[in-house]
PAZAPA-4460 file (N, C-alpha, C; in steps of 0.05 Angstrom, whole numbers, plus 32768, in hexadecimal, padded with zeros to 4 digits):
% residues 221
    n_x    n_y    n_z   ca_x   ca_y   ca_z    c_x    c_y    c_z   seq   type   mol
   8492   848A   8195   8496   8495   8183   84BC   8490   817A     1      M     A
   84BC   8491   8163   84DD   848B   8160   84EC   84AB   8167     2      K     A
   8501   849D   8176   8517   84BA   8171   852F   84BD   8164     3      Q     A
   8536   84D0   8156   8548   84D0   8141   8559   84E7   8147     4      V     A
   856D   84E7   813E   8586   84FC   8147   8594   84FC   812B     5      L     A
   859C   8519   8121   85A8   8520   8106   85BE   8530   8116     6      I     A
   85D2   852C   810A   85EE   8544   8111   85F2   8548   80F8     7      V     A
   85F3   8564   80FC   85F8   856D   80E7   85DA   857E   80D1     8      G     A
   85C9   8580   80D9   85AC   858C   80D4   85B0   85AB   80C1     9      A     A
   85C4   85B9   80BC   85BE   85D6   80B6   85B0   85D6   809D    10      S     A
   85BA   85C6   808A   85AD   85CD   8067   85B1   85A7   805F    11      R     A
   85AB   85AC   8044   85AA   8594   8034   85A3   8580   803F    12      G     A
   85AF   855F   803D   85AA   854C   8045   859F   8548   8064    13      I     A
   85AD   854E   8072   85AA   8559   8092   858F   8560   8094    14      G     A
   858C   8575   808D   8571   8584   808E   8559   8573   8084    15      L     A
   855B   8563   8071   8545   8555   8064   8543   8544   8075    16      E     A
   855F   8532   807F   8552   8524   808E   8540   8527   80A5    17      F     A
   8540   8541   80B8   8532   854E   80CB   8515   8550   80BD    18      V     A
   8515   855C   80A4   84F4   8560   8096   84E6   853D   8096    19      R     A
   84F5   8526   808B   84EA   8512   8087   84E6   8507   80A2    20      Q     A
   84F8   8503   80AF   84E9   84FA   80C9   84D7   8504   80DD    21      Y     A
   84DB   8524   80E0   84C3   8530   80E8   84A9   8525   80D6    22      R     A
   84A6   852A   80C1   848F   8522   80B1   8488   8507   80AF    23      A     A
   8497   84F5   80C2   848C   84DD   80C1   848E   84D7   80DE    24      A     A
   848C   84F0   80EB   8488   84E6   810D   8496   84E9   811C    25      G     A
   84A9   84E4   8117   84C6   84DC   812E   84CD   84FC   813C    26      A     A
   84D3   84F8   8151   84DE   8503   8160   84FC   850C   815F    27      A     A
   8501   8521   8153   851E   852B   814D   852D   853C   815A    28      V     A
   8546   8534   8162   8559   8545   8165   856E   854C   815A    29      V     A
   8571   855F   814D   8587   856E   8139   859B   8581   8141    30      A     A
   85AF   8583   8137   85C5   8593   8139   85CE   85A5   8127    31      T     A
   85D2   85BA   812F   85E6   85D0   8113   85F8   85EA   812A    32      A     A
   8605   85F7   811A   8613   8608   8128   860D   8624   812F    33      R     A
   85FC   862C   8119   85F0   8649   8112   85D4   864A   8123    34      Q     A
   85CD   8665   812F   85B2   8665   813A   859B   865F   8124    35      E     A
   85A2   8670   8108   8593   8674   80F7   858B   8652   80EF    36      E     A
   85A1   8641   80F0   8594   8626   80E4   8584   861A   8101    37      D     A
   8592   8620   811C   857D   8611   812D   855F   861D   812F    38      L     A
   8563   8639   812A   8543   863D   8123   8531   8631   8111    39      A     A
   853C   862D   80F8   8537   861B   80E9   852C   85FB   80F1    40      R     A
   8535   85F2   80FE   8534   85D8   8108   8521   85D6   8117    41      L     A
   8519   85EC   8129   8509   85F0   813C   84EB   85F3   8139    42      R     A
   84ED   8604   8116   84D3   8604   8104   84C9   85EB   80FD    43      E     A
   84DE   85D3   80F5   84D6   85BC   80F2   84C8   85AC   8104    44      L     A
   84D1   85BA   811E   84BF   85A5   8135   84DA   8597   814B    45      G     A
   84EC   8597   8138   850A   8592   8141   8518   8598   8161    46      A     A
   851E   8586   8174   852A   8594   8186   854C   8598   8180    47      T     A
   8551   85B6   817A   8570   85BB   816F   8580   85C1   8183    48      A     A
   8593   85B1   8183   85B2   85B8   8190   85C6   85C3   8181    49      L     A
   85D2   85DA   818B   85EB   85E3   8181   8607   85D5   817E    50      K     A
   8610   85CA   816A   8626   85B7   8170   863F   85C3   8151    51      L     A
   8653   85C5   815D   866D   85C9   814A   867C   85B0   8147    52      D     A
   8677   859E   813A   868E   858B   813C   86AB   8596   813D    53      V     A
   86AF   85A6   8137   86C9   85AB   8129   86D6   85BB   814B    54      L     A
   86C7   85BA   815C   86C8   85CB   8180   86CB   85A9   8189    55      D     A
   86DB   85AA   8195   86E1   859A   81A8   86CD   8594   81C3    56      A     A
   86D2   85AF   81CC   86BB   85AE   81E5   869C   85B2   81DA    57      A     A
   8695   85B7   81C2   8680   85BC   81BC   8671   859E   81B9    58      S     A
   8689   858C   81AE   8683   8571   81A3   8676   8561   81C5    59      S     A
   8692   8567   81D1   8690   8551   81E9   8675   855B   81F1    60      S     A
   866B   8573   81F5   8657   8579   8201   8631   8570   81FD    61      G     A
   8638   8560   81E4   8621   8552   81D6   8618   853F   81EA    62      L     A
   8626   852F   81F2   8618   851A   8204   8609   8526   821B    63      A     A
   8609   8538   822B   85FC   8546   823A   85E5   854F   8230    64      W     A
   85E7   855E   8218   85CF   8567   820C   85BA   8555   8202    65      Q     A
   85C1   8538   81FA   85B1   851D   81F2   85AA   8518   8210    66      I     A
   85BD   8515   8220   85AC   8503   8237   8593   8501   823D    67      D     A
   8583   84ED   8244   856B   84E5   8244   855C   84DC   822E    68      G     A
   8567   84DF   8215   8565   84DA   81F7   8564   84B9   81F5    69      N     A
   8554   84AF   81E4   8560   848C   81E3   855A   8492   81C2    70      V     A
   8567   8493   81AF   856A   8495   818C   8568   847A   8187    71      F     A
   8552   8476   8172   854E   845F   815F   8555   846A   8147    72      D     A
   8568   8481   813F   8575   8487   8127   8587   849C   812F    73      V     A
   85A3   8494   8122   85B5   84A9   8123   85BE   84AC   8113    74      A     A
   85C0   84C8   8105   85CF   84CF   80E9   85E5   84E2   80EC    75      V     A
   85F9   84D9   80EA   8610   84F3   80E2   861E   84FA   80CD    76      V     A
   860D   8512   80C7   8612   8520   80B1   862D   8533   80B1    77      N     A
   8643   852C   80AA   8654   853C   80A4   8666   853E   808F    78      A     A
   8667   8558   8081   8676   8550   8063   867E   856C   805E    79      G     A
   8696   856F   8056   869E   858B   804A   86B1   8582   8032    80      V     A
   86BC   8594   801B   86C9   8589   800A   86DB   85A2   7FFD    81      N     A
   86F2   8599   7FF6   8705   85B0   7FEF   870A   85AB   7FCF    82      V     A
   8702   85AE   7FBD   8702   85A5   7F98   8723   85A9   7F98    83      R     A
   872B   8594   7F8F   8749   858A   7F7D   8742   857E   7F67    84      S     A
   875B   8577   7F55   875B   8568   7F42   877A   855C   7F45    85      S     A
   877A   8542   7F39   8797   8531   7F39   87A8   8531   7F52    86      G     A
   87C5   8532   7F54   87CB   8528   7F6C   87DC   854A   7F75    87      L     A
   87C7   855A   7F7B   87CD   8578   7F83   87CB   8575   7FA4    88      N     A
   87E0   857A   7FB2   87E4   8575   7FD4   87D3   858C   7FDB    89      S     A
   87C7   857E   7FED   87B3   859B   7FFC   87C0   85A8   8012    90      P     A
   87B2   85C2   8012   87C4   85D6   8023   87BE   85C1   8046    91      T     A
   87D2   85D2   8054   87C5   85C9   8072   87AC   85D0   807B    92      E     A
   87A8   85E8   806A   8786   85F6   8077   8771   85E4   806C    93      A     A
   8777   85DA   8058   875E   85CB   8046   875D   85AC   8055    94      D     A
   8772   85A3   8054   8775   8586   8067   876C   858A   807F    95      F     A
   8770   859A   808A   8765   859D   80AE   8748   859A   80A9    96      D     A
   873A   85AD   8096   871C   85B8   8095   8712   859D   8083    97      K     A
   8720   858A   8077   8711   8574   806B   870F   8560   8083    98      V     A
   8723   855C   8088   872A   8542   8099   871B   8546   80BA    99      M     A
   871E   8563   80BF   8716   8567   80DB   86F8   8566   80D7   100      R     A
   86E2   8568   80C0   86C9   856C   80C3   86BF   8550   80BD   101      T     A
   86CD   8547   80AA   86C7   8530   809B   86C9   850C   80AA   102      N     A
   86E3   8516   80C0   86EE   8503   80CC   86ED   8503   80E8   103      V     A
   86F6   851D   80F4   86F7   851E   8111   86E1   851D   811F   104      L     A
   86CE   8531   810A   86B2   853B   8115   86A2   851C   811A   105      G     A
   86A4   850D   810A   869A   84E8   810E   86A4   84E2   8125   106      P     A
   86BE   84DD   8128   86CF   84D4   8140   86C4   84E4   815B   107      M     A
   86C5   84F8   815A   86B7   8505   8175   86A2   8505   817E   108      R     A
   8687   8508   815D   8669   8501   816C   8665   84E8   8176   109      V     A
   866F   84D6   8163   8662   84BA   8169   8665   84AB   8188   110      I     A
   867D   84B9   8191   867E   84AF   81AB   866B   84B7   81BD   111      P     A
   865C   84CD   81BA   8652   84DF   81CA   8630   84D8   81C9   112      Q     A
   8631   84BE   81AF   860F   84BC   81A9   860D   849C   81AF   113      I     A
   8623   8490   81B0   8620   8475   81B6   860F   8470   81CD   114      A     A
   8614   8473   81E6   8602   846D   81F8   85E4   8470   81FD   115      E     A
   85DF   8487   81DF   85C6   848B   81E1   85B5   8482   81D2   116      Y     A
   85C1   8470   81C2   85B0   845C   81AF   859F   8446   81BC   117      L     A
   8585   843F   81AD   8577   842A   81BA   857C   840C   81B1   118      A     A
   857A   83FC   81B7   8581   83DD   81AD   8575   83DD   8194   119      P     A
   8584   83D5   8183   8580   83D4   8166   857C   83F0   8155   120      G     A
   858C   8405   8163   858B   841D   8159   8599   841B   813C   121      A     A
   8598   8431   812D   85A5   8433   810E   85AF   844C   8110   122      R     A
   85CE   844B   8109   85E3   845B   810B   85EF   8462   80F6   123      L     A
   85EB   8478   80E1   85ED   847D   80C6   8608   8491   80C8   124      A     A
   8620   848B   80BD   8631   84AB   80B6   8626   84AA   8099   125      V     A
   862F   84C6   808D   8627   84CC   806C   8645   84D4   806A   126      L     A
   864F   84B7   8055   866B   84B9   8045   8661   84BF   8028   127      S     A
   8672   84B6   801C   866E   84B9   7FFF   8676   84A0   7FF2   128      S     A
   8674   849C   7FD7   8678   848E   7FC3   8695   8493   7FBD   129      R     A
   869E   84B1   7FC0   86B3   84B6   7FBB   86CA   84A1   7FD0   130      M     A
   86C6   8496   7FE9   86D1   848D   7FFD   86D9   8471   7FF3   131      G     A
   86CE   8469   7FDF   86CC   844E   7FD9   86F0   8448   7FD1   132      S     A
   8702   8434   7FD6   8718   8430   7FC5   870C   841A   7FB2   133      I     A
   8703   8407   7FB9   86FA   83E9   7FA8   86E8   83F9   7F8A   134      G     A
   86DC   840A   7F8B   86D3   8415   7F70   86D8   842C   7F68   135      S     A
   86F8   8439   7F73   86FE   8459   7F6C   8703   8450   7F4E   136      R     A
   86FE   8468   7F3C   8711   8467   7F26   8712   8484   7F17   137      A     A
   8716   8497   7F31   871D   84B1   7F2A   872E   84BC   7F46   138      S     A
   8742   84CD   7F40   8750   84D9   7F58   8747   84FB   7F5E   139      N     A
   8737   84FB   7F50   872B   8518   7F52   8723   851C   7F78   140      S     A
   8721   8535   7F82   871E   8539   7F98   872A   8528   7FAC   141      D     A
   8746   8522   7FAC   8754   850C   7FBA   8753   8516   7FDB   142      W     A
   8751   8525   7FDE   874C   852F   8005   8734   8522   800D   143      L     A
   871A   852F   7FFC   8700   8526   7FFD   86FE   8507   8000   144      Y     A
   870A   84FB   7FED   8709   84DE   7FEE   8714   84D3   8002   145      R     A
   8732   84E2   800C   873E   84D0   8020   872C   84D4   8033   146      A     A
   8720   84E9   803C   8714   84F4   8055   86FC   84DA   805A   147      S     A
   86F2   84DA   8044   86DB   84C5   8044   86E2   84A8   8048   148      K     A
   86F0   84A3   8036   8703   8483   8043   8701   8486   805D   149      A     A
   870A   8499   806A   8712   8496   8087   86FE   8493   8098   150      A     A
   86E4   84A5   8092   86CD   84A5   809D   86BF   8483   809C   151      V     A
   86C4   847D   8084   86B6   845C   8084   86CD   8448   8094   152      N     A
   86E5   8451   809C   86F4   8440   80A9   86E6   8441   80CD   153      S     A
   86E4   8460   80CF   86D1   846C   80EE   86B7   8458   80ED   154      V     A
   86AC   8455   80DC   868A   8446   80D8   8692   842D   80DB   155      L     A
   86A6   8420   80D0   86A7   8403   80D2   86B3   83FB   80ED   156      K     A
   86C7   8410   80FE   86CA   840F   8116   86B2   8412   8131   157      D     A
   86A0   841F   8126   868B   842C   8135   867A   840C   813C   158      T     A
   8679   83FE   811D   8668   83EA   811E   8674   83D6   8123   159      A     A
   8688   83D5   8127   8693   83BA   813C   868C   83C0   815F   160      L     A
   8699   83D6   8162   8692   83E4   817F   866E   83D7   8184   161      S     A
   8662   83DF   8174   8645   83E4   8180   8636   83CA   8177   162      L     A
   8641   83B5   816A   8635   83A4   815A   8625   8397   8174   163      E     A
   8607   838C   8172   85F8   837E   8180   85E9   8394   818A   164      G     A
   85F5   83AE   818C   85E3   83C8   8195   85D5   83D6   8188   165      R     A
   85E5   83DD   816B   85DA   83E5   8156   85E4   83E4   8143   166      A     A
   85CF   83EE   8128   85DD   83E5   8109   85E7   83FF   8102   167      I     A
   85FE   83F8   80F8   8612   8415   80EA   861A   840F   80D1   168      C     A
   8615   8422   80C5   8612   8421   80A9   8622   8441   809B   169      V     A
   862F   8436   8087   863A   8455   807D   8629   8456   805B   170      S     A
   8625   8471   8053   8615   8474   803F   8625   8488   802A   171      F     A
   8621   8481   8015   8624   8498   7FFF   8608   84A0   7FF5   172      H     A
   8602   84BA   7FFD   85E6   84C6   7FF2   85DD   84C8   7FD7   173      P     A
   85F0   84C1   7FC8   85E9   84C2   7FAD   85FA   84E3   7FA8   174      G     A
   85F8   84EB   7F88   8605   8503   7F81   85E5   8518   7F84   175      W     A
   85E7   851F   7F9B   85D1   8535   7F9E   85D3   8553   7F99   176      V     A
   85B8   855E   7F96   85BF   8575   7F91   85BA   8588   7FA7   177      R     A
   85D2   8593   7FB5   85D5   859C   7FC5   85E8   85B4   7FC8   178      T     A
   85F4   85C4   7FD6   8607   85D3   7FD3   8620   85C9   7FCD   179      D     A
   861C   85B1   7FD7   863E   859D   7FCF   863E   8594   7FBB   180      M     A
   8626   8583   7FB4   8621   857A   7F9E   861B   858B   7F7F   181      G     A
   8612   85A4   7F89   8607   85B0   7F6B   85F4   85AF   7F5F   182      G     A
   85E6   85C1   7F49   85CD   85BF   7F41   85CE   85AA   7F2B   183      S     A
   85E5   859F   7F22   85E6   858C   7F0A   85E3   8569   7F1A   184      G     A
   85E3   855F   7F35   85E3   8553   7F43   85D2   853E   7F30   185      A     A
   85CA   8529   7F3B   85C0   8511   7F31   85A3   8512   7F3D   186      D     A
   85A1   8512   7F52   8585   8516   7F67   8579   852B   7F78   187      I     A
   8568   8528   7F80   8563   8545   7F94   8569   8539   7FB3   188      D     A
   8568   854A   7FC5   856D   8540   7FE2   8550   852F   7FEC   189      V     A
   853C   8531   7FE2   8529   8525   7FEB   8528   850A   7FE6   190      S     A
   8531   8505   7FCD   8530   84E7   7FCA   8549   84D7   7FD3   191      T     A
   8566   84E9   7FD1   857E   84DD   7FDF   8574   84D7   8003   192      S     A
   8567   84E9   8010   855D   84DE   8030   854D   84CA   8029   193      V     A
   8534   84C8   801D   851B   84B0   801F   8527   8495   801A   194      A     A
   8541   84A0   8004   854B   8485   7FFE   8558   8474   801A   195      G     A
   8568   8489   8024   857B   8481   8039   8567   8473   8058   196      M     A
   8553   8487   805A   853F   8480   8073   8533   8463   8068   197      R     A
   852D   8460   8056   8527   843E   8049   853D   842D   8050   198      T     A
   8556   8435   804B   8565   841C   8050   856D   841A   8073   199      V     A
   856C   8431   807F   8572   8432   809B   8557   8422   80A5   200      L     A
   8540   8423   8098   8524   8411   80AA   852C   83F7   809D   201      A     A
   8537   83F1   808E   853D   83D3   8082   8553   83C8   808C   202      S     A
   8568   83CE   8095   8585   83C5   8097   857E   83AF   80B3   203      V     A
   8592   839A   80B3   858E   8385   80CC   85A5   8386   80D9   204      K     A
   85A9   8372   80E8   85C5   8370   80F3   85D5   836A   80E3   205      A     A
   85D2   8358   80CE   85E9   8351   80BB   85F8   8363   80AC   206      E     A
   85E6   837C   80A9   85EE   8395   809F   8606   83A7   80AD   207      H     A
   8605   839F   80C2   8613   83AB   80D2   8631   83AF   80C4   208      N     A
   8638   83CB   80C4   8652   83D9   80B7   8651   83D8   809C   209      G     A
   8639   83D4   808F   8638   83DC   806D   8634   83F4   8063   210      G     A
   8640   83F5   8047   8646   8409   8039   862A   8407   802B   211      Y     A
   861D   841C   802A   860A   8417   8012   8607   8434   8006   212      F     A
   85F9   8437   7FEC   85F4   8448   7FDF   85D2   8451   7FE8   213      N     A
   85CB   846D   7FE2   85AD   8470   7FEC   8591   845F   7FE8   214      Y     A
   859E   8453   7FD1   8587   843F   7FCB   8588   8424   7FD0   215      D     A
   85A3   841E   7FE0   85A3   8401   7FF3   85B6   83F6   7FE1   216      G     A
   85BC   83FD   7FCD   85D5   83EC   7FC0   85EA   83EB   7FD3   217      Q     A
   85FF   83DA   7FD0   8617   83D3   7FE0   862E   83E4   7FD1   218      T     A
   863A   83F4   7FDD   8653   83FE   7FD4   8671   83E8   7FDC   219      I     A
   867F   83E8   7FC9   8697   83D6   7FD5   86B1   83EB   7FE6   220      P     A
   86B2   83E5   7FF9   86CC   83F4   8008   86E1   8401   7FF8   221      W     A
***
């Protein structure tokens, strides 16, 4: 049976990953911060772990919570945005919130996960096309863009560190109808997650360190 870890599964994309992998028969371990979210994960048949990536002690305790597991797939799903337009300097509070969630969170969690990956495992970080510098044509939400460019760097370093052991990729999930994406977004969460699962199942060693759209198209860094 395939073993899957979803970090950040309280709602939206993370929760849908849990639903779809459970429906496919995988054993799923998933994390959330609040008890009501943990209860929802248990209802789906997942092993639910309490984790707050903004808390150093909670993050450092992830390793012992997953001890004994060997994951075929691990998805690090962290994302928060503070809307802005143009060159408006963020407040320190907004900067800390976005960068700690979107960048520090994965940097804390990935080292805890690494030794519990099966040979040839897939590790994905949920980024965004907004983190692409090569395709950028807008400066809206520049703090969020900076955070996603930074987490892309984290993914590339992870890919180099785990080369030969795991295949690591960064995803743009699409513009998805979630709390963050809004009701006017292009695709629903089911379509986004189904696409990313297909990509994860098909990538090979030469794709390690890649940056992909949910439908498998390559995104320029």
